[in-house]
Every structure is written in structure tokens, then in C-alpha cells.
C-alpha positions, -999 to +999 in steps of 0.1 A: +298-149-664+288-182-648+253-181-633+234-208-614+197-209-605+191-224-571+162-229-547+165-213-512+167-241-487+166-223-454+133-224-435+135-186-429+147-178-464+177-156-469+172-138-436+196-129-408+215-161-399+216-176-435+225-142-450+253-138-424+268-172-431+266-167-469+281-132-468+310-144-446+318-172-470+315-149-500+338-123-484+365-150-481+364-158-519+389-145-544+362-132-567+329-112-565+297-132-563+262-118-566+228-131-557+195-119-572+159-127-578+152-136-615+145-104-633+158-083-604+190-065-597+216-087-581+233-078-549+268-084-535+268-118-518+294-106-493+268-082-477+244-098-454+222-067-454+220-066-492+211-103-492+183-097-468+169-069-490+161-096-516+133-109-495+139-144-507+118-170-489+122-208-486+115-223-520+122-192-540+145-194-569+176-171-569+204-166-593+240-168-581+265-152-605+302-144-606+334-145-625+347-178-610+325-209-615+339-226-584+330-196-563+295-195-578+291-232-570+302-226-534+277-199-527+249-217-546+254-248-525+251-227-493+218-210-506+204-245-512+211-257-476+190-250-445+215-227-428+191-219-400+189-255-387 
């Protein structure tokens, strides 16, 4: 399963707006993608509420995983951006 470690880029972390944008994009993908804190349980990237439960702040490292490497790269790139700008 492809996994990519990325640093959260949004100033507010993975909170409401960034989580909503990420979950919307993940919901449109053909495969399931998860996001998790290292050592923690991953959550479904297509659920904004589940993403927010991670409590990931700006600068935190999260792991994005899934069955399709291109989909993992897509969501990982979004996590790295400041989506609250």
C-alpha cells in the first residue's frame, strides 16, 4: 500500500475548511485514501469530520495511504498546501 509522509501546510492545520476541501477531493477518487498521525489509527480521507479528529496542526507530519499511488499523491499534495488562505 503506497504511503507518503507529508507536513501539514494549512495555518489552521487540518481543521474545518482544509478538511472539507480534502474530503471532497478524496470522495471523487476511484480508490480509498486514509490520513493518519504516525503511530495512530488512520481515518478515511473522504470524511471531513474524521480528518478533524486527528487534531493535526500546521507543521505536523501525517501519513497519507491508499491503494492507488496517484490518488495518495493527490491528497498528500493538498495536505501540504495552505488550504485556508
